[in-house]
C-alpha positions in Angstrom: 23.4 -72.1 46.9 21.9 -72.7 43.5 18.9 -70.6 44.3 21.1 -67.7 45.3 23.1 -67.9 42.0 19.9 -67.9 40.0 18.6 -64.9 41.9 21.9 -63.0 41.5 21.9 -63.8 37.8 18.4 -62.4 37.4 19.2 -59.3 39.3 22.3 -58.7 37.0 20.2 -59.3 33.9 17.4 -57.1 35.1 19.8 -54.2 35.9 21.3 -54.5 32.4 17.9 -54.4 30.8 17.0 -51.3 32.8 20.2 -49.6 31.9 19.7 -50.4 28.2 16.1 -49.2 28.4 17.2 -46.0 30.1 19.8 -45.4 27.4 17.1 -45.9 24.7 14.7 -43.6 26.4 17.3 -40.9 26.9 18.3 -41.2 23.3 14.7 -40.8 22.1 14.3 -37.8 24.4 17.4 -36.1 23.3 16.5 -36.8 19.6 13.1 -35.2 20.1 14.7 -32.2 21.9 17.2 -31.7 19.0 14.4 -32.0 16.5 12.3 -29.5 18.4 15.2 -27.2 18.6 15.8 -27.4 14.9 12.1 -26.7 14.2 12.2 -23.8 16.5 15.3 -22.4 14.9 13.8 -22.7 11.4 10.6 -21.1 12.6 12.5 -18.3 14.2 14.4 -17.8 10.9 11.1 -17.7 8.9 9.7 -15.2 11.4 12.7 -13.0 11.0 12.6 -13.2 7.2 8.9 -12.3 7.2 9.6 -9.3 9.5 12.4 -8.1 7.3 10.1 -8.3 4.2 7.3 -6.5 6.1 9.7 -3.7 6.9 10.7 -3.4 3.2 7.0 -3.4 2.2 6.3 -0.6 4.6 9.2 1.4 3.2 7.6 1.0 -0.3 4.2 1.8 1.2 5.6 5.2 2.3 7.0 5.9 -1.2 3.7 4.9 -2.8 1.7 7.2 -0.4 4.0 10.1 -1.1 3.7 9.6 -4.8 0.0 9.7 -4.7 -0.2 12.6 -2.3 1.9 14.7 -4.7 0.0 13.6 -7.8 -3.4 14.1 -6.4 -2.2 17.4 -5.1 -1.4 18.5 -8.6 -4.9 17.5 -9.7 -6.3 19.6 -6.9 -4.3 22.7 -8.0 -5.4 22.4 -11.6 -9.0 21.7 -10.4 -9.1 24.8 -8.3 -7.8 26.9 -11.2 -10.6 25.6 -13.4 -13.2 26.2 -10.7 -12.0 29.8 -10.2 -12.6 30.4 -13.9 -16.0 28.8 -13.7 -17.0 31.0 -10.7 -15.6 34.4 -11.7 -14.1 34.1 -15.1 -10.5 34.5 -14.0 -8.3 32.6 -16.5 -5.5 30.4 -15.2 -2.3 32.3 -15.7 -4.3 34.8 -17.8 -4.6 32.3 -20.6 -7.5 30.4 -22.2 -5.2 27.6 -23.1 -3.8 27.3 -19.5 -7.4 27.1 -18.3 -8.3 24.4 -20.8 -5.2 22.5 -19.6 -6.3 23.0 -16.0 -9.6 21.3 -16.7 -8.0 18.3 -18.3 -5.1 17.9 -15.8 -7.6 18.1 -13.0 -9.1 14.8 -14.2 -6.0 12.8 -13.5 -6.2 10.2 -10.8 -3.8 7.7 -9.2 -5.8 5.1 -7.3 -4.2 3.8 -4.1 -3.6 0.1 -3.2 -1.5 -0.9 -0.2 1.9 -2.6 -0.5 0.8 -5.7 1.3 2.4 -8.6 -0.5 4.1 -10.1 2.5 1.2 -9.6 4.9 -1.3 -11.2 2.5 1.2 -14.1 1.9 1.5 -14.7 5.6 -2.3 -14.4 6.1 -3.2 -16.8 3.3 -0.6 -19.4 4.5 -1.9 -19.2 8.1 1.5 -18.0 9.3 0.5 -14.8 11.1 1.4 -16.6 14.3 5.1 -16.3 13.3 4.7 -12.7 14.5 4.7 -13.5 18.2 4.0 -10.0 19.4 0.2 -10.1 19.5 -0.2 -6.3 19.7 2.0 -5.9 16.6 0.0 -8.6 14.8 -3.2 -6.9 15.6 -1.9 -3.5 14.4 -0.8 -5.0 11.1 -4.3 -6.5 10.6 -5.9 -3.2 11.4 -3.6 -1.4 9.0 -4.0 -3.7 6.1 -7.6 -5.1 6.6 -9.9 -3.9 9.2 -9.0 -0.4 10.3 -10.8 2.8 9.4 -8.2 3.9 6.9 -8.2 0.4 5.3 -12.0 0.7 4.8 -11.6 4.1 3.2 -10.4 2.5 -0.1 -13.7 3.4 -1.7 -12.5 7.0 -1.9 -8.8 6.2 -2.4 -9.8 4.3 -5.5 -12.4 6.8 -6.7 -12.7 7.2 -10.5 -14.8 10.3 -10.7 -17.5 11.0 -13.3 -15.7 14.2 -14.1 -12.8 12.3 -15.6 -15.0 10.7 -18.2 -17.1 13.8 -18.8 -14.3 16.3 -19.4 -12.4 14.0 -21.7 -15.5 13.6 -23.8 -15.9 17.4 -24.1 -12.3 18.3 -25.1 -11.6 17.9 -28.8 -9.6 14.7 -29.2 -6.6 16.3 -30.9 -6.1 18.6 -28.0 -6.7 15.7 -25.6 -4.0 13.7 -27.3 -1.6 16.6 -27.3 -2.0 17.1 -23.6 -1.4 13.4 -23.0 1.8 13.3 -25.1 3.3 16.7 -24.3 1.8 17.7 -21.0 2.1 14.5 -19.1 5.0 12.3 -18.1 4.4 8.6 -17.6 8.0 7.6 -17.0 8.4 4.1 -15.6 5.2 4.3 -13.7 6.9 5.7 -10.6 7.5 9.3 -12.0 4.0 10.4 -13.0 4.0 14.1 -13.5 1.7 16.8 -15.1 3.6 19.4 -17.0 3.0 22.9 -18.2 3.2 23.0 -22.0 2.8 25.3 -24.9 -0.6 25.6 -26.5 -1.2 23.7 -29.8 -3.9 26.1 -30.7 -4.5 29.9 -30.6 -6.3 31.6 -27.8 -9.5 32.0 -29.8 -9.7 28.2 -30.3 -8.9 27.6 -26.7 -11.7 30.0 -25.7 -14.2 28.0 -27.8 -13.2 24.9 -25.8 -13.9 26.9 -22.6 -17.3 27.8 -24.0 -18.0 24.0 -24.3 -17.3 23.7 -20.6 -19.6 26.7 -19.9 -22.4 25.0 -21.8 -22.1 21.9 -19.6 -22.9 23.1 -16.1 -23.0 19.5 -14.8 -19.3 19.3 -15.6 -18.5 22.0 -13.1 -20.6 20.3 -10.5 -18.7 17.0 -11.1 -15.4 18.9 -10.9 -16.3 20.5 -7.6 -17.2 17.1 -6.2 -13.9 15.6 -7.4 -11.8 18.4 -6.0 -13.5 18.0 -2.6 -12.9 14.2 -2.7 -9.3 14.7 -3.8 -8.7 16.9 -0.7 -10.1 14.0 1.4 -7.8 11.5 -0.4 -4.8 13.6 0.5 -5.8 13.9 4.1 -6.5 10.1 4.4 -3.1 9.4 2.8 -1.4 11.7 5.2 -2.9 9.9 8.2 -2.1 6.5 6.7 1.5 7.6 6.2 1.9 8.5 9.8 0.4 5.1 10.9 2.7 3.3 8.4 5.8 5.0 9.8 4.8 4.1 13.4 4.1 0.5 12.3 7.5 0.3 10.6 9.3 1.4 13.7 7.6 -1.4 15.7 8.4 -4.0 13.0 12.0 -2.9 13.0 12.1 -3.1 16.8 10.8 -6.6 16.6 13.5 -7.5 14.0 16.1 -6.2 16.4 14.8 -8.4 19.2 14.7 -11.4 16.9 
């Protein structure tokens, strides 16, 4: 009788211990699950925020590309006017001054740099994995780092010898006048070359053209720059199309998140 009571007591105690142990284990498990859920929720939020910022960067990238295409396009127009005079003596708009202006305005450049603040932040922080779409992640890396267009920055950032040469040939008072009256800097986002009245008579402008004529290497440098500028515009056009396609994919990922 006594042995049975002892055995029953042990069984009762053992069952209670197991129940308590089960409760503890269950509590730890649920706590870990809640913690994992919170971490996942925070990670999802970070991923969403990064995607939204990437989309905004790509919007700005398109604006930047369009600005450069337009600006370099103006340089090309002026450069071709100057080359026409160099080849057959045809004055730009029938004016020696307008031809001098064409030579100077053709030297303007606007180097390209990608709008990649968010991408570089994610990359340096080792957080590219937040973009769970592996194909999209690879496309972003190709666009900003390793792709053919990304590796073409040597020409997109070209500072041609012509730019230095022509500005050394033009009399400094005329050069300053062109900068102050024939060029709009704005806030850095509205760069524009302007047509303007001549600060000198046609005879004086013709003497400046004669300086150009006496520096044949200047014409060679201009021809090289105009050809390079055409390539810049073409590369930027391709990059714009890739950028728009990439933004659509980023926006689709945002919608899914």
